N, C-alpha and C positions, 0 to 999 in steps of 0.2 A: 504494500500500500504506500502511496505517495503521501508525504506529509505536506501540509500547507503552511510553509514557513514564510513569514513576512520579512523582507529585507528592505530597510529604509534606504532610500537613495537621495534624500534631502537632509541636510544638517539642520541644527536648531535655528540657525540664521534664516535659512530658506523657509522653514516651517513658520517662523515668526512673520516673515514677509507675506506668506500666503494667508496666514490668519488675519493679518491687518487688511489685506486686500479683500478677503471674504467679508469681514465686518463692514468695511467701507461700502462694498457693493450691495450688501443686504440693507444697510442703512439708507443708501441712496434709493434703492428700490422701494423701501417702505415710505420714504418721503415723497417720491414721485407718485406712488399710489394714493397717498393722502391728498396731494395736490389735484390729481386727476379726479378723485371722488368729490372734492370740494367744488371744482369747476364743472362738475357733471359731464365729464368727457365721455365720448362713446365707448361702448364695451371693447371694441377692437383696440382702442388706444390703451385701455387698462390691461389688456392681455399682453401688451408689449413689455410690461413691467416684469413679466416672468423671465425675460432674458437675463437682465442683471441679477435678479433674485436667484436664478438657477446657477449662474456663473459664481455668485457669491457662495452659495451652498457647496458647490464643487470645490472651491478654494478652501473652505473650512474643513471639508472632509479630507482633502489632500493634506492639509496642515496636520490634522489629527493622526493620519496614517503615515505621515512623512514620506509621501510618494511624489 
């Protein structure tokens, strides 16, 4: 049986950078969503907020796993 071992390929500095970028992207996505809700933007505009939110979540996951 093969073992599923994790090998980190990013150091602590890289993980910190990814964590910061992830937090920034998620914060910007949340702020953009609030603004779009306040100005009653169309639904398709609000869906675009998913792009930076998804990228931010990916950065946070990569920082946690150090990949």
